[in-house]
C-alpha positions as CSV (number, residue, x, y, z in Angstrom):
1,M,-12.8,34.1,-33.6
2,Q,-10.3,34.5,-30.9
3,I,-8.4,31.4,-29.4
4,Y,-7.3,31.2,-25.2
5,L,-4.2,30.0,-25.0
6,D,-4.3,29.0,-21.6
7,A,-7.9,27.7,-21.3
8,V,-6.4,25.5,-24.6
9,W,-3.6,24.4,-22.8
10,L,-5.3,23.9,-19.6
11,L,-7.8,21.5,-21.2
12,D,-5.0,19.7,-23.2
13,L,-2.9,19.4,-19.6
14,L,-5.7,17.8,-17.9
15,L,-6.9,15.7,-20.4
16,D,-2.9,14.2,-20.4
17,W,-2.5,14.3,-17.4
18,M,-6.0,11.9,-16.7
19,L,-4.5,9.6,-19.4
20,L,-1.2,9.6,-18.2
21,L,-2.8,8.7,-14.6
22,L,-5.0,5.7,-16.1
23,A,-1.2,3.9,-17.7
24,K,-0.4,4.5,-14.2
25,A,-3.1,2.6,-12.5
26,L,-3.4,0.4,-15.9
27,S,0.2,-0.5,-16.0
28,R,0.5,-0.8,-12.1
29,D,3.7,1.4,-12.0
30,G,4.5,3.0,-8.4
31,T,5.5,6.2,-9.8
32,S,4.7,9.0,-7.4
33,H,2.6,11.9,-8.9
34,P,4.7,14.4,-9.1
35,R,5.9,12.8,-11.9
36,V,3.4,12.1,-14.2
37,F,1.7,15.2,-13.7
38,I,5.6,16.5,-15.1
39,G,4.8,13.8,-17.9
40,A,1.3,15.7,-18.8
41,V,3.4,19.2,-18.5
42,I,5.4,18.3,-21.2
43,A,2.8,16.1,-23.6
44,S,0.8,19.5,-23.3
45,L,3.5,21.4,-25.0
46,I,2.3,20.2,-28.6
47,V,-0.5,22.6,-28.5
48,P,1.4,26.1,-28.4
49,L,4.1,24.0,-30.7
50,T,1.7,23.3,-33.1
51,L,-0.1,27.1,-32.9
52,F,3.2,28.7,-33.4
53,Y,5.2,25.8,-36.1
54,P,2.0,24.3,-37.4
55,E,5.0,23.1,-40.1
56,T,6.9,21.0,-37.1
57,F,8.9,18.1,-37.1
58,L,6.7,16.6,-34.5
59,T,3.6,17.5,-36.8
60,T,5.0,14.0,-38.3
61,V,4.0,10.3,-37.4
62,A,7.9,9.7,-36.3
63,G,7.7,13.3,-34.4
64,K,4.6,11.5,-32.7
65,I,6.0,8.6,-31.8
66,L,9.4,10.4,-30.7
67,F,7.1,13.0,-28.5
68,S,5.7,9.9,-26.9
69,I,8.8,8.5,-25.9
70,L,9.5,11.6,-24.4
71,I,6.7,11.4,-22.7
72,I,6.6,7.6,-21.6
73,L,10.4,8.4,-20.0
74,T,9.7,11.8,-18.2
75,A,6.3,10.5,-16.8
76,F,7.2,6.9,-16.0
77,R,10.7,5.4,-14.6
78,F,12.7,3.4,-17.2
79,K,13.2,0.1,-15.5
80,S,13.4,-1.5,-19.5
81,I,12.8,-1.5,-23.2
82,K,10.0,-4.0,-22.6
83,R,8.2,-2.3,-19.4
84,S,8.6,0.8,-21.2
85,G,7.3,-0.1,-24.6
86,K,4.3,-1.5,-23.2
87,Q,3.3,1.8,-21.0
88,L,4.0,3.6,-24.8
89,L,1.6,0.7,-26.2
90,L,-1.2,1.7,-23.2
91,F,-1.2,5.5,-23.4
92,Y,-1.6,4.9,-27.2
93,F,-4.2,3.4,-26.5
94,L,-6.1,4.9,-24.0
95,T,-5.6,8.3,-26.0
96,F,-7.6,6.6,-29.6
97,S,-9.9,4.9,-27.2
98,I,-10.4,8.3,-24.7
99,G,-10.9,10.4,-28.1
100,G,-13.2,8.3,-30.1
101,G,-15.4,8.4,-27.2
102,L,-15.3,12.0,-27.0
103,T,-15.9,12.2,-31.0
104,G,-18.7,9.7,-31.0
105,L,-19.8,12.1,-28.6
106,H,-19.2,15.1,-30.7
107,F,-21.7,13.3,-32.9
108,M,-24.2,12.2,-30.8
109,L,-24.2,15.6,-29.5
110,N,-24.8,17.4,-33.0
111,Q,-21.3,19.7,-32.3
112,P,-20.0,20.1,-35.4
113,F,-16.5,19.1,-36.2
114,A,-14.0,18.6,-39.3
115,M,-10.8,16.6,-40.3
116,H,-8.3,19.2,-40.5
117,S,-4.2,18.4,-41.0
118,G,-4.1,14.4,-40.4
119,G,-6.4,15.8,-36.6
120,I,-10.1,16.5,-35.6
121,M,-11.2,20.3,-35.3
122,T,-14.6,21.0,-33.6
123,M,-15.9,25.1,-33.6
124,N,-16.3,26.2,-30.3
125,S,-15.6,28.7,-28.1
126,G,-11.7,30.2,-27.3
127,Y,-12.3,28.8,-24.3
128,G,-11.7,24.9,-25.2
129,D,-14.0,22.3,-26.8
130,P,-17.5,22.2,-24.1
131,V,-17.5,18.6,-24.0
132,S,-14.2,17.6,-22.9
133,W,-14.0,20.0,-20.0
134,L,-17.5,18.2,-19.2
135,F,-15.5,14.4,-19.7
136,I,-12.7,16.4,-17.7
137,L,-15.3,17.1,-14.9
138,I,-16.2,14.3,-14.3
139,G,-13.5,12.0,-15.5
140,F,-10.8,13.1,-13.0
141,P,-12.4,12.6,-10.0
142,I,-13.1,8.8,-10.7
143,V,-9.6,8.5,-12.7
144,L,-8.0,9.7,-9.3
145,F,-10.8,7.1,-7.1
146,F,-9.5,4.7,-9.5
147,S,-5.8,5.3,-9.5
148,K,-5.9,5.4,-6.0
149,R,-7.6,1.9,-4.8
150,R,-6.0,0.5,-8.3
151,M,-2.3,0.8,-6.8
152,E,-3.6,0.1,-3.1
153,D,-4.7,-4.0,-4.3
154,H,-1.3,-3.7,-5.9
155,A,0.3,-3.5,-2.8
156,S,-2.3,-5.9,-1.2
157,E,-1.3,-8.4,-4.0
158,K,2.5,-7.3,-3.7
159,L,2.6,-7.8,-0.2
160,R,3.5,-11.7,1.2
161,Y,2.4,-12.8,4.0
162,D,4.8,-16.7,4.1
163,E,7.6,-14.1,5.7
164,I,9.0,-13.3,9.5
165,H,10.6,-10.0,8.9
166,P,12.6,-8.7,11.9
167,V,11.4,-6.0,14.2
168,R,12.6,-3.3,16.9
169,I,10.6,-2.2,19.3
170,Q,11.3,0.9,21.5
171,I,9.0,1.8,24.4
172,A,9.8,4.6,26.4
173,G,13.6,5.1,25.6
174,Q,14.2,1.2,25.7
175,D,14.1,-1.1,22.8
176,K,14.2,-5.6,21.1
177,T,14.5,-6.6,18.1
178,V,12.2,-9.5,17.6
179,P,11.2,-11.9,14.9
180,G,7.1,-10.6,13.8
181,Y,5.4,-12.2,11.4
182,I,2.6,-10.3,8.5
183,D,-0.4,-11.9,10.3
184,S,-3.0,-11.3,7.0
185,G,-6.0,-11.7,10.0
186,N,-4.7,-8.4,12.1
187,Q,-7.0,-5.8,11.4
188,L,-6.9,-4.4,14.6
189,N,-6.9,-0.4,14.7
190,C,-7.5,1.9,17.7
191,P,-11.1,3.1,16.7
192,M,-10.6,6.6,18.2
193,T,-7.1,7.2,16.8
194,K,-6.6,4.8,13.4
195,K,-3.6,3.5,14.3
196,P,-2.9,-0.1,13.7
197,V,-2.4,-2.4,16.1
198,V,0.6,-5.6,16.3
199,I,-0.3,-7.8,18.7
200,G,3.2,-8.5,21.2
201,D,3.3,-11.6,22.7
202,A,4.4,-12.2,26.6
203,S,7.9,-13.2,27.2
204,L,8.5,-9.5,24.6
205,M,6.9,-7.7,26.7
206,K,8.6,-8.5,29.8
207,T,11.4,-5.9,28.3
208,W,9.0,-3.2,29.2
209,L,7.1,-4.8,31.5
210,T,7.3,-6.6,35.4
211,S,5.4,-10.1,36.2
212,E,3.2,-8.1,38.9
213,E,2.8,-5.4,35.7
214,M,2.3,-8.1,33.3
215,L,-0.6,-9.4,35.9
216,E,-2.6,-5.4,36.8
217,L,-2.8,-5.2,32.7
218,K,-4.8,-8.4,32.4
219,A,-6.4,-7.7,34.9
220,A,-7.8,-4.9,33.9
221,S,-8.3,-5.4,30.4
222,E,-10.2,-8.8,31.5
223,K,-12.8,-6.6,33.4
224,M,-12.8,-3.4,31.5
225,D,-11.2,-1.8,34.2
226,P,-9.3,1.3,33.2
227,E,-8.5,2.1,36.9
228,R,-6.4,-1.2,37.5
229,I,-3.3,0.1,34.8
230,P,-0.8,0.1,37.5
231,L,0.1,3.9,37.9
232,R,3.1,3.8,35.9
233,L,2.0,2.9,32.9
234,Q,-1.1,5.1,33.1
235,H,1.0,7.8,29.9
236,L,1.7,4.5,28.6
237,V,-0.9,2.3,28.3
238,Q,-4.8,2.0,26.8
239,L,-7.2,-0.3,26.8
240,I,-8.9,-0.6,23.0
241,P,-11.8,-2.3,22.3
242,Y,-12.7,-4.9,19.6
243,Q,-15.1,-7.7,18.5
244,G,-14.5,-11.3,19.0
245,V,-16.2,-13.7,16.4
246,D,-19.0,-14.6,19.1
247,G,-20.0,-11.1,18.6
248,S,-19.0,-9.9,22.6
249,T,-16.9,-6.8,23.0
250,S,-13.8,-7.4,24.9
251,F,-10.2,-5.3,25.7
252,V,-6.8,-5.1,24.6
253,C,-3.9,-3.8,26.9
254,A,-1.8,-1.4,24.2
255,L,1.4,0.4,24.6
256,R,2.4,3.5,23.2
257,P,6.0,2.9,21.4
258,D,8.5,5.8,19.8
259,F,8.5,3.7,16.9
260,I,9.0,0.2,15.1
261,E,11.4,-0.2,12.5
262,I,10.2,-3.6,10.5
263,M,12.8,-4.8,7.9
264,Y,11.2,-5.2,4.7
265,E,12.7,-6.0,0.7
266,D,16.3,-4.8,2.0
267,K,14.0,-1.5,3.3
268,L,13.5,-0.2,6.0
269,I,9.9,0.7,7.0
270,R,9.5,3.4,10.1
271,A,6.7,4.1,11.6
272,D,5.2,5.9,15.2
273,K,1.9,6.0,14.4
274,V,1.6,2.3,16.2
275,L,0.2,0.3,19.4
276,I,1.7,-3.6,20.6
277,G,-1.1,-4.9,21.6
278,I,-0.2,-7.4,24.7
279,Q,-0.7,-11.0,24.1
280,F,-0.9,-12.9,27.5
281,G,0.7,-16.0,26.2
282,S,3.4,-17.2,24.1
283,M,2.9,-17.3,20.0
284,T,4.6,-20.3,19.6
285,A,6.8,-22.5,21.3
286,D,10.1,-21.9,19.7
287,K,9.3,-18.4,19.4
288,T,10.2,-18.6,16.1
289,Y,8.0,-15.2,16.0
290,Q,6.6,-12.9,18.8
291,C,5.2,-10.2,17.2
292,L,2.5,-9.7,14.7
293,L,2.4,-7.0,12.6
294,H,-0.1,-5.5,11.1
295,P,0.1,-5.4,7.5
296,Q,-2.0,-1.6,7.1
297,L,2.0,-1.1,7.9
298,I,3.3,-2.7,5.0
299,Q,0.8,-2.0,2.3
300,Q,1.3,1.7,3.4
301,S,5.2,1.1,2.4
302,L,4.9,-0.1,-1.2
303,V,1.6,2.4,-2.2
304,Y,4.0,5.6,-1.0
305,S,7.7,4.5,-1.7
306,A,7.0,3.6,-5.1
């Protein structure tokens, strides 16, 4: 029987990648997907090495443990011995669990298999085990979805809503830095562009708007009449519909900024796909904060910067 090494290698690569993605999600590690894939490539090298060199040191227990450590250190960032050790044990647990599940499927489907050289050998075509290919085709999209959701949930848990952070807002080339509060209740997004909306109070907006323009914009939002927007501001302002708690539809005036910058945990978060909604009044009497930040801005940074 011919063995197509490239097909078998690809199967092992995909299985290793799926296992490492699961380990990444369950350990809540923020390592990038490309690095995890490199770890899977290293793990898949066991296929040609053991095929061409069956008596290699890697087939021994010590060799397998050392090779597993190399996989974990390649796929995940080293933070501490304890954390890397947990990731190694998690990788082993997932490998044994899924490997046992595949063995059970072989038994249930009456697929022939046998023990050979300390491993399980299946009798199939040279393109690899069809049960494993089916497992990859069904399981891989589920793993990717689970990994993404897990990291988003981790970002939400990591996000702290009880802190005030410096926020720099630039509109039409003029900028101002004010304290901003991460508001978990601010879930306002533009329905057309899906841009998150940061709410700024009147004292902040007067950096860019005159008192007369504020009154005209307030009338435009209350009357739902975009024609009331001053001509000078028509390229900067848009009306965003939102639904109130009583079910009624209202509009909020929003400015299109050049960008905003948020200093969060010694990290500078910059966003330009965002809108600045206007609150025609003060948020706090002592101006402890002058804008309400959208949690999405912080969550996306926590997910993608890790």
